[in-house]
N, C-alpha and C positions, 0 to 999 in steps of 0.2 A: 392564492390559490394556486398551486401546479397546475400548466397543462391551460389554464383561462375557465371561462363560464360557457354553458353550453350557448352553441351558438347557432340556429338556424343555416343550411347550408354548407358544413363545417366537411371538408374531402372526407373521405375515409382514410387517407393518409394523416392528416394534421392528429383525429380522432387518435390514432393507433400510436401518434408519436406522442399525444397527449398522456396515453397509459402508462409507457417508458416515463414522460415525467414527470410524473408523479411520483419517482422515487427520487431520493437525494442519501445525505448523509445522513440523515435523522429520520428516515423514512426506510428503511430497508428489508422490512417485509409488513405487506400490505394484502386488507381481505378485502374481498369484492366488493363491497360500499364502501370502502375509505380510497378503494382505486378510482369506484366512476365519482367521491365529492368530487377530490382531489384533483382527478383532470377533467371537471364540469361538463359530464355524462350521462346521459339515464342508466341505470343499471341494467338494463339487457344491452342496451347498444355495449355497454363496461363489458358483459359476458360472452359476448363476442366476439370483440376483439382479444379480448384475454385468452382466451380459447383456442384461438387463433395463433398469440402470438404464443403459447405453451405448447404448443405442435412444432411451429417455430424452430425451439428453443431459445426465445427472448427470454421467453419467460418459465418461473417451474413451480410446479405447485408444490407446499411440503405439506408432509400428514396431515397437519393440524388446520389445513386448509388454506395456508395463509400463501402469499406468491411471492416469491424474491426473484432477482433477476435472473436470468437463466446463460448458462456458461457460452452460449453460440454468441451472445453479446462480446464476452471477453473476451474472442476468433478475431472478432470484428475489430475490438480496439486495439491488440496488437497489429494493426494492417497499418494503423495512425502514423504518418510521417516519423513522429516525434519518437515512438516507441518504436517502430521497427530500425529505425537510424540510429539510435540507443544501443539498442539489443546486438544489431548485426556489428559495430563496431566494438561494444565493450566485449563480446563471448571468446576472442581471444583471451583477450588479458582474464579472463575466470580462468579459461583454463591452463596459461599460466600459473597464475597463482594455484589453483585444483592440484597441479601437478607436482607444485615443490612442497605441495601441501596435504594434500589427501586427504584435505579438512573441508565442510559445507561451503561455499560459496555465494555472496548473492549479490542480484544488481537489484537495485531498488528505488520506488519513485515515490515522491509525495500524492496521495492524493486524496484531497479533503484535507480530513483534523486524522488519518489514518498514512502506514507506509504500504505498497502496493510489490509485492514481489513480480518483475518483471521477468528473471532469468536466473537458474537456482543448477550448481551442479553438489549434487551430495556425494559428502563425505566415505569415505569407508570405517572410518573409525566410528564405536557405539557411541558416538553425541548425541544425546536427546534433540530432537531440531522440529519446532511444530511448523514453521513458517516455509512453503513450498509454493512452487509456480502457481501464478494468479493468487495468492493468499493475500490478505489486509489483516493488518495486524495494528494492536496501540503505535503511538511513535513512543509513547514513552519507558517501554520495557526492551527495543531492541536496538543495538548499535548503528542499523543505519536510520532507524528511525528517531533515534537522538539525533545525528546527525542534521537528517532534512528539516526534523522540527527549529533544532537550532537555527538555519538559516530560512525557516519561514517566516513570510509576512507575518506583522505585528498581530493581525486580528489573529488570524491562525495558533499561535502561540500562547496571546490570553484566552482561543476558547477553550484551549486542550486544558491551560492551568485553572482555568476557572471549574471545569466538568470533575466528576470523580474520576480519580485515576485509581483502574481495576488492579488491583492484586492479582497478581499470577501464582506466585511465590511468597516466601517470607521475607524475601530477601529485592522482592519491587521495591520502588523508592513511587510511595501516594501520597507524600507531601510538594504540595506544589511550591513552599518556598525552595527543599532540596532541589527538585527540578530546575525549579528557573538558577539557582547556583549554575549548576551540572552544566546549563545552555548556555550560562556567560563561557563558563569555564571551555567548553566542547568549540569557541569561535575564536577562543586564545591559540588550544592547542591545536586544533585540527581535526582533532577526531574522537569517536568515540566510545566507549567500553561499558559493558555491559556483565556482572556478576550473577549470572542465578538469577537472575530478574524475570525473564520468559519463563525457561522450563530450570528445572532441579539440574546439578552437568554439566550446564551451558551458558558458557561464558561467550562474549561475542566484541568484535572492534569493528566499527564503520566509519567511515570518511567519504567526503562531498566528492562527485565531479564536479568540478565549476570551470566552468564557459565567460567569455566576456557578455554573457547574457545572463551570469547568476548560473547558481547552482540546479544543476538540472537533473540528479541522481547522488547513488551512492552504493559505494560495492562495500562490499562485508564479510567477515567471514564466523565462524563457531569454531570453538575451542571446546577442552573439556579446564583448561587451565592458560592463565594469561601469565601467569607470574613471572617464567623463565621466557616466553618467548612474544610480550606484547611492544616491544622496541620493533623487534624484524617483521612483524606482521602490520604495523602500524606504517613501514618503511616500505612494504611491497605493494601494501596497498594501495599510498598515496603515488607510487612511481605508476602503477597500472594506473589510476585515477586521470594522472595528467595523461598517457599515452590516450587514454580515452577521449581526453577533452580535447588534444589533437587532434585524433583520427574524428570528432565533430565538426574539428574547423571553426 
């Protein structure tokens, strides 16, 4: 049970943290009774703490009565050294790619079994893009997601391949066997591509940002068509990724 069990003498802080700790990758939407159970709290206590967390912005109440993690937590997360350093170092390189292409560019990291978009510059062209700053998407249908999944720990890859792969378009790869082959190829090629797998009319390329500590993130770009520009975009992204890695030291 997340957050432990009910214990006399627990501080208000520990109880509030237990409420937030009730959320994880498999529990993103919780009702009050579920929060209380997972946090090891009495329902009245959970109700009071949840109300305070909603007022502060750490949680948000949905129209159906469920509670989700609020934007305030995301804002705090961006202050963490890893995210802050990566965004600050990568930002000039994102601008360079954007200036050369006028296409949507992304900086992303893996968060559990999803890809989290740390930064994005929206392109001027009419290419449909669903990924925005702070959004979390499944890894199997985006360029940056596939790169991060290919370099993820074995247990993460196994979990993603074992779970149902959501279909977003008729081009989305939902076969674990096909996805596994793609991931192996990504490790060889050094980049990933998608063709209208997340959104019709949008293709993407993603490359890893690799430091001595391993892959710490990914850079990506979304375009309408990759047939003529793939090699050029891959090269530009890889040069930028190398620059980010050097900047991180």
